[in-house]
N, C-alpha and C positions, 0 to 999 in steps of 0.2 A: 339383395344387391341394390345399391343406390342407383338412381336414374343416371347420375353423372358417370358412374362406372360402366353402366350398360352402354351409354353413348360412346364412351372411350373404347370399350371392347369391340363394339360393332364397327366403328370407323377404322380402328386398327386392322381388323380382319378384312374389311372390304377394300381399303385403299393403301395399306402399308405405308402410312405417311412418314416422312422424315421428321416432321414436327407436328405435334398435336397438343392443343390446350383446350380443355373443357372447363369453363368457368360457370359456376352457379351464381347467377345474378338475381336470384329470387328476392333477396333482402331489399333490393332496390325497388321492388314492385309490391311491397307489403301494402295490403289494403286495396290494391287494384283488382280489376276483374281477372279471374284465372289464377290469382295468387293463392297458394295454400299455406296454412299456418306453419306446416313443417318444412316449407320451402320446396326445392327441387321442381320448379315449374318453369322458370325462365333461365335460359342458358345462352352463353356466347361460346362459339366454337371457332378456333383458329387452327387451320389445317394446311399443311404443305405436303403435296404428294405428286409424284411424277405422273400418276394416272389421270390427273386433270389437264395434262399438257394438250393443247389444241382444242380444248372444250370451251365453249362460250360460258360466261358467268351463269347464265340460266341453266345450261346443261350441267354445270358443276353442282349447282344448288339442287337441281332435280335428282341427281345421283345420290346426294346426301339424304334428301327427303325420302327417297326410295328405301335406303338402308335403314332409316329410322322411322319408317311408316307406322309401325305398331305403337311406338312410344309417342309419336305425334298425335295419335288417336286417343291416347289415354293419359300420359304423364307430362308431356311437354306442352306448355301453353304458348311459349314464345322461344324462337331459336334465331339468334343473330349469327351470321356466318361471315368469316373472312377466309377465302379460299385462294391458295396460290399453287402454282406448279413449279 
């Protein structure tokens, strides 16, 4: 399974978002530290979910990082987040 699909599946399961976009931006970082030739190392996630209601931006990001903790250790070099409730 691709890293992007894993991210999508885990975020869908954890937050039941009304909107979710997982964009692989690895091609923008070719040749930079952490970039892999096959890509799938740099991602942008845009997510809208009611479960983020009342949470600070830091708490929202921590919740996402917790769900993706294994991938952040191994596959994800960079993760840009846009989170809304």
